[in-house]
C-alpha positions, 0 to 999 in steps of 0.5 A: 957345191950344191948346198941346197941339195945337202940341206934337203937330204933326210937323215937316216937313223940306224936301228939295231934289233934284238929278239930271240925269234927269227920271225920277229926280227924279220918282221921288224926289219921289214917294218923299219926298212919301209921307212925313208928315215930308218934302216935296220943296221943289224939284228941279234938274238942274244946279249953277246951278239947284240953288244958286238953288233952295237959296237960294229954298226953304231946304231942310233937306237936299239929295239930290245925284247925282254925275253932273249932265250936263256938271257934277260933283256934287262941285263942287256939294257943295263949293259947298253946304258953302262957302255953307250950312255945315252943310246936310246933303247926301246923295249918291245915285249909281250910282258905286261907293261904295268909290271915291267915298263917302269923297271925297264926305264929305271934300268936305262931304257927310253921306252916300252911298247907291247908287241900287240900294238900295231906297227904304226905305234911302234914306229911312233914310239921309236921316233919318240925315243930317237927324239930324246924323249920317253915313250910309254902308253897313256895308261902307264903314263897316268899310272906313273904320275899317280904313283909319284903323287901318292908316294906309292910304297912297297905295300901297294906293289905287286909281288913281282914289282918288289923283285930286284932285277937279278931276282927277277932274272933268276925267277924267269930262268927257273920258269924256263926250266933251268936248274940252280947250277945252270943258272949260276953258270949262265949268270956267272955267279955262285950257286950260293948267290942263286940260292940267296936270290931264291930265298929272297924271292920266296919271301917277297912273293910269299911262296910256301915252299920251293914247289910253290915257287916252281909252280908260279915261276912256270905259270908266269913264264907261260903267261908272258911268252 
């Protein structure tokens, strides 16, 4: 047996891609497959398909978008953390890093990179999380350290940062044009729970009424997508 040849073989990491846009999935697949040590093992467009593909192909890392049609990437991150423990998740999103990266890390992701970054940075971020480390931009890393040093409290946070993950999901779904009953069915919760989330969001974000709520939800959805 030629042990030297075996020792020189490079490990190939399997990467699962989750994004609701076909052109993004195709682009990421091409970028990853050009690397000798990486291969795109499966692509998914929503949470059920992603969880099934992860179960089938057992990737070494998952790249996840935060906006998955009528679903939410944060919920997928939580599901992966619950079902697969330390499986590294890298969030690749148009959403503002300063508002969403910390939330993603707390939900179980190992890194966050915005879609306007070049492919080289994406690959660097991916290899960082594969190595068991956390990846965020230098700017956000400094901000998080400053927040910790200053013991930042809720009065210093933006309104969106004050929302819980489910509240944020309801806010985004309303911004996508979904009705309350549709949201209840989509999230498998009661209409009353949806209305409670809406009431909490209105209070935390200081909306005057539901029309003000709708206007901001639609506008935030346009700005981030």
